C-alpha positions as CSV (number, residue, x, y, z in Angstrom):
1,M,168.1,162.9,14.4
2,F,170.1,165.8,16.6
3,A,172.5,162.8,18.0
4,R,173.8,161.8,14.6
5,F,174.7,165.7,13.9
6,H,176.0,165.5,17.2
7,R,178.2,162.3,16.5
8,H,179.5,164.1,13.2
9,L,180.7,167.2,14.9
10,A,182.8,164.8,17.4
11,T,184.1,162.7,14.4
12,H,185.2,166.4,12.7
13,G,186.3,167.8,16.0
14,K,183.6,170.5,16.4
15,T,181.0,170.8,19.0
16,V,177.4,172.5,19.3
17,A,179.2,175.7,20.4
18,T,181.7,176.0,17.5
19,F,180.4,174.3,14.2
20,G,179.4,176.5,11.3
21,A,177.6,176.1,7.9
22,A,180.6,174.5,6.6
23,E,180.2,172.0,9.1
24,I,176.4,171.6,8.4
25,D,177.3,171.1,4.5
26,N,179.8,168.8,5.4
27,F,177.2,166.6,7.2
28,F,174.6,166.8,4.3
29,N,177.3,165.6,2.0
30,T,177.6,162.8,4.2
31,L,174.1,161.7,4.5
32,G,174.4,161.1,0.8
33,Q,171.1,159.9,-0.9
34,E,169.3,159.9,2.1
35,A,169.1,163.7,2.0
36,R,168.5,164.0,-1.8
37,P,166.4,167.3,-3.3
38,D,163.2,165.1,-3.6
39,T,162.8,164.7,0.2
40,T,162.4,166.5,3.1
41,T,165.6,165.1,5.2
42,Q,167.4,168.2,4.6
43,L,165.2,170.4,5.5
44,R,164.0,168.7,8.9
45,Y,167.4,169.0,9.7
46,L,168.1,172.3,9.1
47,K,165.0,173.3,11.1
48,L,165.9,171.3,14.3
49,I,169.6,172.5,13.8
50,D,168.5,176.2,13.7
51,R,166.2,175.7,17.0
52,V,168.8,174.4,18.7
53,S,171.3,177.3,17.4
54,R,168.7,179.7,18.9
55,H,168.4,178.1,22.2
56,L,172.4,178.2,22.5
57,V,172.5,181.9,21.2
58,A,169.9,182.7,23.9
59,M,172.0,180.9,26.4
60,E,174.7,182.8,25.2
61,V,176.5,179.6,24.4
62,R,177.1,180.3,20.6
63,K,177.1,184.1,19.0
64,D,175.6,182.9,15.9
65,N,173.2,180.7,14.1
66,P,174.6,179.2,10.9
67,A,171.2,177.4,10.1
68,S,169.2,180.7,9.9
69,L,170.5,181.8,6.7
70,M,170.5,178.4,4.9
71,L,166.8,178.2,5.8
72,V,166.1,181.4,3.8
73,G,164.0,180.2,0.8
74,Q,163.4,176.9,2.0
75,A,159.7,175.6,1.9
76,W,158.1,172.3,2.6
77,P,157.1,170.4,-0.8
78,E,153.7,170.5,-1.4
79,D,153.2,166.9,-2.2
80,E,155.6,164.3,-0.5
81,P,157.5,162.0,-2.4
82,T,156.6,158.7,-3.6
83,P,158.6,156.1,-1.5
84,V,161.2,154.2,-3.0
85,F,161.3,150.0,-3.0
86,L,162.4,147.3,-4.2
87,S,160.0,145.6,-6.9
88,E,158.5,142.2,-5.7
89,T,160.9,140.4,-8.1
90,N,164.2,142.6,-6.7
91,D,162.8,142.2,-3.2
92,K,162.9,137.8,-3.5
93,R,166.3,138.3,-5.4
94,L,167.7,140.2,-2.1
95,Q,165.9,137.4,0.2
96,L,168.0,134.7,-1.6
97,T,171.2,136.5,-1.0
98,C,170.4,136.1,3.0
99,V,172.5,133.0,3.3
100,T,176.2,132.7,4.1
101,A,178.9,130.7,2.7
102,A,180.4,128.0,5.1
103,E,184.0,130.1,5.2
104,S,182.6,133.6,5.7
105,T,184.2,135.7,7.9
106,F,182.6,137.4,11.0
107,K,182.3,140.7,9.0
108,E,181.1,138.7,6.0
109,L,178.3,137.2,8.3
110,R,177.1,140.6,10.0
111,S,177.0,142.0,6.6
112,V,174.6,139.3,5.5
113,A,172.8,139.7,8.8
114,I,172.3,143.2,8.6
115,V,170.5,143.0,5.5
116,A,168.3,139.9,6.6
117,M,167.6,142.1,9.8
118,F,166.3,145.3,7.5
119,L,164.8,143.3,4.8
120,G,162.9,140.9,7.2
121,T,161.8,142.9,10.0
122,G,161.6,146.3,8.4
123,I,163.2,148.5,11.4
124,T,165.3,151.5,11.0
125,A,169.0,152.1,10.9
126,A,168.6,153.8,14.7
127,E,166.7,151.1,15.7
128,C,169.2,148.6,14.3
129,R,172.3,149.9,16.0
130,Q,170.8,149.8,19.4
131,L,169.4,146.3,19.4
132,G,171.0,144.0,22.3
133,L,171.7,140.6,21.7
134,D,168.6,139.6,24.1
135,D,166.3,141.5,21.8
136,L,166.4,139.2,19.4
137,N,164.5,135.6,19.4
138,V,165.6,133.4,16.9
139,D,164.5,130.2,18.5
140,G,160.9,128.9,19.5
141,L,157.6,128.9,17.5
142,R,157.6,132.3,16.6
143,P,161.1,134.0,16.4
144,D,161.1,137.9,16.7
145,V,162.9,140.8,17.0
146,Y,162.1,143.2,20.5
147,V,162.5,147.0,19.1
148,K,162.4,149.3,22.2
149,K,160.5,152.6,21.9
150,R,162.5,155.3,20.6
151,G,161.3,159.0,20.0
152,P,157.9,158.7,18.7
153,R,158.2,155.0,17.1
154,I,156.7,152.8,19.9
155,A,157.7,149.7,21.2
156,R,157.0,146.6,19.6
157,R,157.7,142.7,19.0
158,V,158.2,142.4,14.9
159,P,158.1,138.3,13.8
160,L,161.0,137.6,11.8
161,E,160.2,136.6,8.0
162,P,161.3,132.9,7.3
163,F,163.9,133.9,5.0
164,C,165.9,135.9,7.4
165,I,165.6,133.5,10.3
166,D,168.4,131.0,9.7
167,V,171.4,134.0,8.8
168,L,170.1,135.5,12.1
169,R,170.5,132.4,14.0
170,E,173.9,131.6,12.3
171,Y,174.9,135.3,13.5
172,V,173.8,135.3,16.7
173,V,176.3,132.3,17.3
174,A,179.1,133.9,16.0
175,R,178.4,137.2,18.1
176,K,178.1,135.2,21.4
177,N,181.6,134.1,20.6
178,I,182.8,137.5,20.6
179,A,183.7,138.5,24.0
180,C,183.7,142.2,24.8
181,P,182.2,144.3,27.2
182,T,178.9,145.5,25.4
183,S,175.7,143.4,24.5
184,Y,175.2,145.3,21.2
185,L,173.8,142.4,18.6
186,F,175.6,144.2,15.8
187,I,179.0,145.5,17.0
188,A,181.6,147.4,15.0
189,T,184.6,146.5,16.5
190,G,185.9,143.7,19.1
191,T,185.7,146.5,21.6
192,G,181.9,146.4,21.4
193,K,181.2,150.0,19.9
194,P,177.8,149.9,18.3
195,M,177.6,150.1,14.2
196,K,177.5,153.6,12.6
197,D,174.8,154.6,10.0
198,D,177.4,154.7,7.1
199,T,178.5,151.3,7.7
200,L,175.1,150.0,7.7
201,G,174.7,151.7,4.7
202,K,177.4,150.1,3.2
203,S,176.2,146.6,4.0
204,V,172.8,147.6,2.3
205,R,174.4,149.1,-0.9
206,N,176.9,146.1,-1.5
207,A,174.1,143.6,-1.2
208,L,172.2,145.6,-3.9
209,E,174.9,145.9,-5.9
210,K,175.5,142.1,-5.9
211,I,172.3,141.3,-7.4
212,K,172.8,144.4,-9.9
213,V,170.0,146.7,-8.5
214,T,170.1,150.6,-8.1
215,A,167.8,152.7,-6.5
216,A,167.5,156.5,-6.1
217,D,167.5,155.8,-2.3
218,M,170.2,152.3,-1.5
219,S,169.6,152.9,2.1
220,P,168.3,150.9,4.9
221,R,164.9,152.9,4.3
222,L,164.5,151.1,1.0
223,L,164.4,147.6,2.6
224,R,162.0,149.1,5.5
225,N,159.7,150.4,2.6
226,T,160.1,147.0,0.8
227,Y,159.0,145.7,3.8
228,G,156.1,147.6,4.5
229,R,154.8,147.1,1.2
230,R,155.2,143.4,1.3
231,H,152.8,143.3,3.8
232,I,150.7,145.8,2.2
233,I,150.6,143.5,-0.8
234,A,150.0,140.2,1.4
235,G,146.8,141.7,2.6
236,C,147.7,143.8,6.0
237,T,145.8,146.9,6.6
238,N,147.5,150.3,7.2
239,E,147.0,149.8,10.7
240,Q,148.9,146.5,10.9
241,V,151.4,147.7,8.7
242,S,152.0,151.1,10.8
243,N,152.5,148.6,13.9
244,L,155.0,146.7,12.5
245,L,157.1,149.5,11.5
246,G,156.3,151.3,15.0
247,L,154.1,154.1,13.7
248,S,151.7,155.9,15.7
249,S,150.6,157.5,12.1
250,H,149.1,155.6,9.1
251,R,150.5,158.3,6.6
252,T,153.7,155.8,5.3
253,A,151.2,152.9,5.0
254,A,148.8,155.0,2.9
255,R,151.6,155.9,0.8
256,L,153.0,152.6,0.5
257,R,149.1,151.2,-0.7
258,Q,149.1,154.3,-3.1
259,T,152.3,152.8,-5.1
260,L,150.3,149.4,-5.8
261,E,147.3,151.8,-7.1
262,L,149.8,153.4,-9.6
263,S,151.2,149.9,-10.5
264,G,147.7,148.3,-10.6
265,L,148.4,145.6,-8.1
266,E,145.8,144.3,-6.1
267,P,146.5,143.2,-2.4
268,I,145.3,139.9,-1.2
269,E,142.0,140.3,0.4
270,E,142.8,141.7,4.4
271,S,140.6,139.3,6.3
272,R,143.3,136.4,4.6
273,K,146.2,138.0,6.1
274,T,146.7,138.6,10.0
275,V,149.1,140.2,11.7
276,N,148.9,141.1,15.4
277,P,152.4,141.8,16.4
278,D,152.9,142.2,20.4
279,L,153.1,145.9,21.4
280,S,154.1,145.4,24.9
């Protein structure tokens, strides 16, 4: 999380020793709907920035802690917000857009492939940014993507959903035709720089707008939740869904399962759905 805040500071000509409350406010503005009031995103960032700032003050790198006053009166919500997800109908509608036209430019193909990756694997934006060409396997009997361990999330191999395989295979061919000094799967420029969070988010928003779908959170998280919920509907256990999402806790899967109960849906009998991702 702090890496994202640090990139924001660098973009605006600030460092960890010079940023102030204005830079924190501006950072939350750039997060947009990801830091909406009914989530804990902003509070978690504030607490993280506060801890780092206190450490820097103690090390005499900074003279003040701009996050301390911003934390006054802040408290964790008593109830966690209900996960935002696409309905089954809109999930299938978005899946149908994961194809490319014959005359697509590389950027157009990249945008569709990004949406297909999020919707077809449930990975996070941070994980997507760091994917290498060798991490995506689009051939063989079981196409999958290898997601390296990142922070608390476990390393795992996630099978590709059938609807996303063709477009990702097409994207890999186009990506390999671009000679650049890095091996990132999704690149922002011809120099091989990795994608930025706002560009990844824009791809998702544009795809949703094309099918005339709006949601409280139109970010990659929306597609990640949709992916997890889809597997719960298909009969996966909370443990299986947590493994697919790279989570050591079952909390997210349990919250997604509750949305089925609230809507009156019944998941397929668990014994009919077996998912055993390779977590090596």
